[in-house]
C-alpha positions, 0 to 999 in steps of 0.5 A: 746289748750285743755280746760281740763288737769288732772294729776294723781299722786304726790310725785315721780320724774316721777310726778315731771317731769310733774308738772314741765313742766306744771308750765313752760308752765303756763298751768292751770290743775287739780291735782289728789293727789294720791300716790305710795304705799298707795293703791291709784293707785290700785283703780277701778277708777284709774285702768280703767284710767291707768291699769298699776296702776302707776303714773303719768297719764295725761288725756287730753280729750280722750287722756290718757298718762301714761309714763312721757316722752311722757307726757312731749312731749305732753305738750311741743307741747300744750304750747308756749315754743318756739323751737330755729333754732338749736332745729329744725335742723336735727343735733339738732333733732339727738342730742335730741334723743341721749340725751333722750336715754342717760338720760332715759336708762343709767342714769335713768334706768340702774343706778339710778333705780337699786339703787332705787329698791335694796337699798330703796325698798329691801322688794319688789325687794330684797337686792343686794349690789353688784348691788348697788355698780356697779350702782353707779360706772356706773352712775358716769362713764356715767355722766362724759362722757357727762360733756364736753357737759354741760354748767353751765348756759345754757340749755343742748340742744340748747339755749332754756329750754326743757324737757331735762333739766327737765330730766337731773335735776331730775336725778341729784337730785336723784343722790344727794339723793343716794350719787352718786355725781354730779361733776362740771359743772353739779353741777352748771348747777343743781343749775341753774335749781333749781333757775327756779321759775317753778322748785320751784313751782313744787317741793312744789306742788309735795311734800307737804302734802303727806300721806307717806313722800317720798324723791325726788328720790322716 
């Protein structure tokens, strides 16, 4: 295992993904508590590390990763969280790819992030009430399409907690904040994930002592 990990970034759902995984794995790491929209990400030091000037960024020796899902995958490989038989099977791996595509594209990018940009950040991205309304409806339709695959008290992929649970839970948290609504059994699944000690510790770590008080969706 690596001797030194540094995570740059706190205060957003993207950074929460990373802190949650690290708490689940029990891996020691350093946090650089920089935030979005404070000027922190525009510094020369940080721009050298991540020219995108966005958070989070993981530095693991010579390896630098700046996409939260890629960071989750890397950390999972570093840690000792096991893969069950289904997760290692061809069918399980195919299901994994489908879940990732669905959560990141249909729920996050196509729905929730559109709402984020045009409802919460209109000064930057412009007001677009129709886009917000249609995105809320689209999120509801997409989430309901996978409800038969969700169990209230089990991971969404196989029998072992994984990065997919991190992605889904935080998407559901974000949906709550923007008023999208979370139907059963997704609501109980979300509550089950909220009871995980690592989630609770990561929430405190990610959102405490911020320069700008942000909501969990920001």
